[in-house]
Backbone as a ProteinNet text record, in pm:
[ID]
protein_1_A
[PRIMARY]
MTSPDRDNPIPTEITLHQKSRCLELAYEAGQRYRLDFEYLRVFTPSAEARGHGPGQETLQTGKRDVRIERIEPVGTYALRFVYSDGHDSGLYTWNLLHNLATHQEELWAEYLKRLDSEGLSRDIDTTSRPARSGGCGQQH
[TERTIARY]
-1140.2	-1177.5	-1112.7	-1092.6	-1025.1	-1085	-1001.4	-1094.4	-1009.4	-1038.7	-961.5	-966	-1049.7	-1055.9	-941.4	-794.2	-705.1	-717.3	-819.1	-854.7	-933.1	-1011.3	-1031.6	-979.2	-867.7	-853.4	-916.2	-910.2	-1005.9	-885.2	-864.9	-766.1	-842.9	-658.9	-722.4	-724.4	-613.4	-627.7	-645.8	-701.1	-718	-690.9	-588.4	-532.5	-523.5	-613.3	-592.1	-522.3	-412.1	-311.8	-342.6	-401.9	-424.9	-289	-195.8	-88.2	7.3	-11.1	74.6	-34.2	-124.1	-244	-236.5	-235.3	-241	-366.2	-393.7	-460.5	-392.3	-358.2	-281.7	-372.2	-348.5	-376.5	-330.4	-335.3	-246.6	-339.7	-262.2	-352	-275.8	-380.9	-341.6	-195.3	-154.2	-21	86.1	96.9	201.3	207.8	144.7	175.7	87.9	143.7	98.9	161.7	-30.5	-6.8	-43.5	57.8	-5.3	-41	-140.1	-206.3	-220.5	-166.1	-227.1	-361.7	-426.6	-547.8	-529.6	-460.3	-516.9	-478.2	-424.7	-473.1	-566.4	-594.6	-770.2	-890.7	-828.6	-967.7	-939.2	-837.3	-780.5	-892.4	-853.8	-900.5	-1071.6	-1134.1	-1273.2	-1325.7	-1388.8	-1490.8	-1610.2	-1622.7	-1781.5	-1826.7	-1903.1	-1996.1	-1981.2	-1962.7	-1937.6	-1796.2	-1699.4	-1597.5	-1515.7	-1622	-1551	-1648.1	-1791	-1883.3	-1938.1	-2059.7	-2090.4	-2056.3	-1924.5	-1895.1	-1708.2	-1672.2	-1529	-1537.9	-1429.2	-1435.9	-1533.3	-1585	-1666.9	-1648.9	-1456.5	-1430.2	-1405.2	-1375.4	-1304.6	-1232.2	-1099	-985.5	-972.4	-954.6	-979.2	-840.4	-863.9	-751.4	-778.4	-656	-658.2	-708.4	-611.4	-705.6	-554	-458.2	-321.5	-323.4	-394.5	-455.8	-553.3	-618.5	-773.5	-715.5	-833.6	-852.2	-933	-935.3	-1051.4	-1069.9	-1203.8	-1226.9	-1331.6	-1355.6	-1406.9	-1414.3	-1403.7	-1461.4	-1589.4	-1699.4	-1767.8	-1811.1	-1844.7	-1808.1	-1989	-1940.9	-2067.2	-2041.1	-2188.6	-2181	-2066.5	-2040.9	-1917.4	-1820	-1835.7	-1766.3	-1695.1	-1714.5	-1657.6	-1648.8	-1592.3	-1556.6	-1618.2	-1660.4	-1695.9	-1600.8	-1541.1	-1461.4	-1526.3	-1524.6	-1569.2	-1495.9	-1446.9	-1330.6	-1370	-1275.3	-1257.9	-1330.8	-1300	-1365.4	-1501.6	-1575.5	-1710.7	-1746.4	-1664.2	-1686.3	-1694.5	-1778.6	-1857.1	-1945.1	-1890.2	-1979.4	-1868.8	-1922.2	-1846.4	-1788.3	-1794.1	-1748.7	-1642.3	-1560.7	-1457.5	-1450.4	-1427.8	-1481.8	-1354.2	-1340.3	-1177.4	-1103.4	-1182	-1159.1	-1030.4	-1129.8	-1044.8	-943.7	-960.5	-871.4	-711	-733.1	-629.1	-553.2	-649.7	-591.7	-489.2	-546.8	-569.1	-395.7	-342.6	-234	-120.8	-172.5	-82.2	-43.8	-130	-70.7	-73.3	-26.8	27.7	86.6	184.2	310.9	242.9	206.5	212.2	89.3	-33.5	-155.5	-104.9	-32.9	-18.8	88.6	223.6	243.1	203.6	69	-10.5	-122.8	-151	-222.7	-124.6	-38.5	68.9	110.4	102.9	153.5	26.4	-83.9	-243.9	-225.5	-206.7	-222.9	-147.7	-0.8	89.5	50.7	10.9	-53.2	-190.3	-255.6	-388	-312.3	-205.2	-169	-266.1	-315.5	-367.6	-281	-353.3	-287.9	-308.8	-239.7	-283.3	-314.2	-281.6	-332.1	-410.2	-510.2	-564.9	-686.4	-827.7	-929.9	-1015.5	-1052	-1082.2	-1244.8	-1214.9	-1345.9	-1479.5	-1455.6	-1533.2	-1620.3	-1575.9	-1619.1	-1765.8	-1845.3	-1997.3	-2002.6	-2091.6	-2050.3	-2098.6	-2009.9	-2044.2	-2208.7	-2259.4	-2370.8	-2374.8	-2486.5	-2462.9	-2422.2	-2406.4	-2417.5	-2512.6	-2496.4	-2572.7	-2695.4	-2818.9	-2950.9	-2973.8	-2897.4	-2955.6	-3053	-3136.4	-3234.6	-3157.1	-3205.5	-3130.1	-3246.9
3899.2	3772.4	3664.5	3721.5	3660.1	3573.6	3491.6	3381.8	3322.1	3335.1	3292.7	3109	3103.8	2902.9	2890.8	2837.2	2768	2609.3	2564.9	2463.2	2494.8	2586.9	2615.7	2735.8	2813.2	2913.3	3001	3105.9	3154	3287.3	3251.9	3363.2	3482.3	3539.4	3681	3814	3731.3	3766	3641.3	3656.9	3580.4	3635.6	3601.2	3640.1	3529.1	3591.4	3515.5	3557.7	3457.4	3501.1	3432.7	3490.3	3449.5	3414.4	3478.4	3467.6	3343.8	3327.4	3205.7	3114.1	3113.1	3002.7	2953.4	3055	2976.1	3086.4	3010.1	3133.5	3129.9	3234	3299	3282.2	3222.3	3264	3276.2	3380.3	3456	3452.4	3388.2	3379	3466.7	3512.4	3577.7	3564.9	3425	3407.6	3415.8	3466.7	3488.2	3399.1	3271.9	3207.8	3202.5	3205.4	3217.5	3066.8	3080.4	2934.5	2992	2885.7	2922.2	2782.2	2804.2	2654.6	2672.7	2616.9	2577.1	2573.3	2634.1	2582	2452.5	2386.9	2249	2166.5	2147	2134.8	2132.5	2265.2	2303.6	2210	2231	2169.3	1974.7	1906.5	1775.1	1763.8	1811.9	1802.8	1852.6	1907.1	1939.5	1847.8	1963.9	1848.8	1784.3	1832.2	1825.8	1669.3	1639.7	1493.6	1415.2	1476.6	1424.7	1394.3	1417.9	1341.9	1290.1	1325.1	1266.5	1153.5	1122.2	1032.2	1070.6	979.5	958.3	878.3	831.5	714	694.3	662.4	579.5	470.7	482.1	418.6	459.9	568.3	618.5	740.1	792	897.2	863.7	958.7	942.2	1064	995.9	1024.6	1157.6	1265	1398.7	1383.8	1372.9	1367.4	1531.2	1517.3	1633	1790.3	1817.4	1929.2	2081.2	1989.4	2085.4	2208.6	2256.9	2409.2	2464.2	2392.9	2460.8	2605.4	2691.4	2822.2	2836.3	2925.6	2964.4	3103.6	3076.2	3198.1	3314.7	3274.8	3365	3280.5	3335.2	3278	3339.9	3266.6	3320.3	3280.3	3381.7	3327.2	3263.9	3205.8	3088.7	3114.2	3266.9	3241	3285.6	3287.3	3300.2	3181.7	3073.8	2960.2	2847.7	2917.3	2873.3	2938.4	2894.8	2961.1	2832.1	2918.1	2846.5	2850.9	2803.7	2815.6	2768.8	2862.9	2861	2842.5	2701.6	2665.5	2669.5	2730.8	2684.9	2584.6	2482.3	2336.1	2308.8	2439.4	2397.6	2367.2	2353.6	2266.4	2390.1	2340.7	2474.5	2447.3	2315.1	2264.3	2188.5	2204.3	2166.2	2327.1	2300.6	2363.4	2360.8	2495.6	2467.2	2527.2	2477.4	2548.2	2587.5	2655.7	2741	2632.1	2549.9	2404.1	2324.9	2281.9	2219.9	2322.7	2425.5	2544	2508.1	2503.6	2541.8	2390.6	2277.4	2103.4	2137.5	2147.4	2147.5	2208.4	2332.6	2441.2	2357.3	2280.6	2265.8	2141.6	2048.8	1887.5	1883.1	2017.4	2022	1896	1871.3	1798.2	1657	1607.5	1485.9	1483.6	1560.4	1499.1	1498.7	1618.5	1610.7	1491.4	1469	1344.5	1184.9	1194.8	1082.6	1080.7	1179.1	1197.6	1179.9	1202.6	1190.7	1060.2	950.8	827.8	770.1	787.6	739.8	756.3	862	914.4	784.6	776.1	658.8	557	499.2	369.4	297	398.6	372.5	383.7	502.8	515.4	598.1	708.8	817.5	989.1	1078.4	1157.2	1293.5	1378.2	1561.3	1652.1	1542.1	1637.6	1588.5	1467.5	1384.1	1399.7	1467.6	1464.3	1316.2	1250.9	1085.9	1152.5	1243.3	1235	1332.6	1439.9	1520.3	1445.9	1371	1337.3	1285	1322.9	1230.5	1100.3	1022.8	886.2	856.2	745.5	702.9	651.9	702.9	620	490.9	393.9	231.2	169.6	65.4	-43.4	-121.4	-208.7	-264.8	-168.8	-218.6	-129.1	-0.3	58.9	158.1	153.4	224.8	231.7	247.7	232.1	336.7	363.3
2310.8	2339.5	2404.9	2514.3	2591.1	2738.9	2795.9	2836.3	3003	3128.9	3263.2	3245.8	3151.8	3190.4	3064.6	3165	3077.2	2994.6	3034	2982.5	2822.7	2837.2	2668.8	2649.9	2646.9	2602.8	2467.9	2466.1	2374.1	2298.5	2166.9	2089.8	2133.2	2119.7	2168.6	2014	1937.7	1827.7	1704.7	1594.9	1493.2	1379.5	1275.9	1132.1	1061.8	923.7	767.9	771.1	674	606.8	445.9	338.1	243.3	171.4	158.7	82.4	147.6	244	310.9	327.4	310.3	305.5	508.3	576.8	708.4	778.9	904.1	1000.2	1116	1214.5	1301	1430.8	1534.8	1634.7	1756.8	1842.2	1917.7	2053.5	2171.2	2281.1	2404	2515	2576.2	2697.1	2712.9	2747.8	2628.4	2560.2	2432.2	2325.6	2345.4	2251.5	2104	1969.3	1889.7	1780.7	1709.1	1627.2	1469.7	1407.5	1220.5	1208.9	1169.6	1102.2	973.9	899.4	760.8	702.4	625.3	584.2	548	441.7	456.3	596.4	620.4	771.7	884.4	870.6	916.9	845.1	685.6	624.5	601.4	670.1	690.2	806.2	931.6	1084.1	1100.1	934.8	999.8	1116.5	1191.8	1273.5	1251.8	1096.2	1023.6	1029.5	1088.4	1055	919.9	830.8	685.6	698.9	768.8	746.9	864.5	978.8	1124.5	1155.9	1076.6	1072.3	1219.7	1235	1383.8	1495.9	1484.9	1587.5	1545.2	1652.5	1612.9	1481.6	1375	1272	1134	1186.8	1043	999.1	1060.9	932	824.1	744	605.8	562.2	549.1	536.1	425.2	439.5	344.7	281.6	132.9	60.8	-69.8	-123.3	-219.3	-156.7	-54.7	-5.7	-4.7	-77.7	-27.1	-109.1	-196.2	-250.1	-215.1	-96.7	-58.7	24.9	-23.1	53.3	170	264.3	348.2	295.5	237.8	167.9	303.8	389.6	477.5	616.4	743.7	844.3	929.3	1007.7	1019.6	1195.8	1284.6	1411.9	1426.6	1557.4	1591.3	1713.4	1752.2	1903.6	1952.7	2068.8	2136.9	2183	2102.4	2125.8	2007.6	1890.2	1780.8	1617.9	1548	1438.6	1327.6	1219.3	1062.5	1009.8	899	813.7	684.6	587.3	420.4	336.1	300.9	232.4	72.7	1.9	-158.7	-222.5	-168.9	-219	-213.4	-113.2	-106.8	23.6	111	252.3	341.7	425.9	522.4	604.7	637.7	764.4	877.3	991.2	1110.8	1189.7	1298	1380.2	1509.1	1489.3	1533.2	1642.9	1733.8	1910.4	1914.1	2052.3	2100.5	2137.4	2216	2231.7	2126.1	2020.6	1915.6	1853.2	1833	1725.3	1806.6	1961	2046.3	2063.3	2094.6	2075.6	1882.2	1778.8	1639.5	1688.9	1739.7	1702.5	1819.7	1963.8	2000.7	2014.5	1929	1867.3	1740.5	1657.1	1481.1	1428.2	1492.2	1455.4	1447.4	1592.1	1565.8	1506.7	1472.8	1376.3	1282.8	1215.2	1060.2	1054	1117.7	1107.4	1072.4	1159.9	1153.8	1056.3	995.8	902.1	771.1	755.1	626.1	589.7	733	747.4	708.8	733.6	679.6	543	512.3	357.1	269.7	329.7	227.4	270	409	426.9	328.5	297.9	180	70.1	24.8	-132.5	-160.4	-57.6	-131.6	-136.6	-156.8	-201.2	-117.6	-122.2	-103	-193.2	-331.6	-442.8	-511.4	-511.1	-565.6	-481.5	-511.2	-402.3	-414.5	-342.2	-322.6	-263.3	-185.3	-70.7	-117.9	-203.6	-245.7	-363.6	-442.2	-612.8	-532.5	-619.4	-634.5	-699.4	-618.5	-647.7	-821.1	-858.8	-986.6	-1029.6	-1131.5	-1109	-1225.8	-1180.2	-1210.1	-1107.7	-1119.5	-1031	-952.4	-864.6	-844.2	-736.2	-729.6	-695.6	-720.7	-841	-862	-1016.8	-1005.5	-1104.6	-1245.3	-1364.6	-1486	-1548.3
[MASK]
++++++++++++++++++++++++++++++++++++++++++++++++++++++++++++++++++++++++++++++++++++++++++++++++++++++++++++++++++++++++++++++++++++++++++++

């Protein structure tokens, strides 16, 4: 799985480490990155989490213990992760994975800062819960 395209590097090796809950990506130039399952889940590219435009994002919470149950290839350009919390939408393109790998430190720091500023937690899932019944406009 190598690519001469330096702007869209394709991993030469992809290893799922279940015990340490991380995905390891190796590239032709010798770079190796370890991406935590929680980090990958938090930065899912799915429309459910990212919305369909700027300002429509849903901050992902309570994903500290999430696991990747399996990885499915999508054509020759992406991977789909099936997570233990049931999430399986969103395609992680090679470019996205490389970007998440190379900008991990600043993206994670920004995420933690946003969680803190909104009083939310890595341990309490407030994004996957079904809406409560009752309230305005609902039939009983």
